[in-house]
C-alpha positions as CSV (number, residue, x, y, z in Angstrom):
1,L,191.0,268.7,200.3
2,E,189.3,271.6,198.0
3,V,185.6,270.4,200.2
4,F,186.6,270.4,203.3
5,H,188.4,273.9,203.5
6,G,185.8,274.9,201.6
7,A,183.1,273.7,203.7
8,T,185.7,275.4,207.0
9,T,186.3,278.6,205.2
10,L,182.4,279.1,204.5
11,G,181.7,278.0,208.1
12,V,179.7,274.8,207.1
13,T,179.6,271.2,207.0
14,V,181.1,269.1,204.7
15,S,177.6,268.1,203.5
16,D,175.9,271.3,202.9
17,F,179.0,272.5,201.1
18,I,178.8,269.0,198.7
19,A,175.2,269.5,198.5
20,R,175.6,273.6,198.1
21,L,177.8,272.0,195.2
22,R,176.0,269.7,193.0
23,D,172.7,271.9,193.2
24,A,174.9,274.1,191.5
25,G,175.5,271.5,188.5
26,L,178.6,269.4,190.3
27,G,178.3,265.7,189.6
28,S,181.5,264.2,190.6
29,L,184.1,264.4,192.7
30,P,188.0,263.8,191.5
31,G,189.8,261.6,193.9
32,T,192.2,263.9,194.2
33,A,194.3,264.9,197.3
34,A,194.3,261.0,198.5
35,E,197.8,260.0,197.6
36,V,198.3,257.2,200.0
37,L,195.1,256.9,202.8
38,D,197.5,255.7,205.3
39,D,198.1,258.9,208.0
40,A,201.7,257.7,208.7
41,V,202.5,257.7,204.8
42,R,200.4,260.9,204.8
43,A,202.5,262.7,207.9
44,R,205.5,262.4,205.4
45,L,204.1,263.0,201.8
46,C,201.8,265.4,202.2
47,P,201.9,266.9,205.8
48,D,199.4,270.0,205.0
49,K,196.6,267.5,203.2
50,I,193.7,266.1,205.3
51,S,193.8,263.6,207.0
52,A,192.9,259.8,205.8
53,R,189.5,260.0,208.3
54,D,188.5,263.2,207.0
55,W,189.3,262.4,203.1
56,L,186.7,259.1,203.8
57,E,184.1,261.5,205.2
58,V,184.3,263.7,202.7
59,V,183.7,260.9,200.1
60,S,181.3,259.5,202.1
61,A,179.3,262.1,202.5
62,A,179.4,262.9,198.8
63,H,178.1,259.6,198.6
64,R,175.2,260.6,200.9
65,L,174.1,262.9,198.7
66,G,174.4,261.5,195.0
67,V,177.7,262.9,193.9
68,H,180.0,260.0,193.0
69,T,183.7,259.7,193.7
70,T,186.4,258.6,192.2
71,S,190.4,257.8,194.0
72,T,193.7,257.7,193.1
73,L,196.3,255.8,194.6
74,M,199.9,257.6,194.6
75,F,202.4,255.7,196.3
76,G,206.6,254.3,195.8
77,H,207.7,258.2,197.4
78,V,208.5,258.1,200.7
79,D,210.4,255.2,202.5
80,C,207.3,254.5,205.1
81,D,205.2,253.6,201.9
82,G,204.7,249.8,200.9
83,P,202.5,247.3,200.6
84,E,200.8,247.3,203.9
85,A,200.0,251.3,203.7
86,W,198.9,250.8,200.0
87,A,196.7,247.4,201.6
88,R,195.1,249.9,204.2
89,H,194.5,252.6,201.4
90,L,192.1,250.3,198.9
91,L,190.6,248.6,202.2
92,S,189.7,251.9,203.3
93,L,188.2,252.5,199.7
94,R,186.4,249.2,199.8
95,D,185.0,249.8,203.3
96,V,183.6,253.3,202.1
97,H,182.2,251.4,198.7
98,V,180.3,248.7,201.0
99,R,179.0,251.1,203.4
100,S,177.8,253.3,200.2
101,I,175.9,249.9,198.9
102,A,174.0,249.1,202.3
103,E,173.1,252.4,202.8
104,R,172.0,252.6,198.6
105,T,174.0,255.4,197.9
106,T,176.4,256.0,195.5
107,G,179.7,254.6,195.8
108,V,183.3,255.1,194.4
109,E,183.6,254.0,190.7
110,S,186.6,252.5,189.0
111,R,187.7,254.1,185.5
112,G,190.3,252.2,183.6
């Protein structure tokens, strides 16, 4: 959310904004604002945040620029939030990670 908003505010692309942050010393992006990467759930849970697609594009741009990311999953807060939405969230992250591996860039890190 912050990266997307920062890029929009400055009138630059998300990639350009992340590159500026990286060049200033940013080493990773924490996975905040992910909530659940399902737009039906996001519409109820966090309607003021960016779409799942935009969130995934920010993360993908970070990977292409060598910036590591993490992701959170917030679940069980609204009635439309359930296993199907959680699965879509995890599959979206898997797809981003697989694409990152194929492109030989950084990917989503898991932390225990």
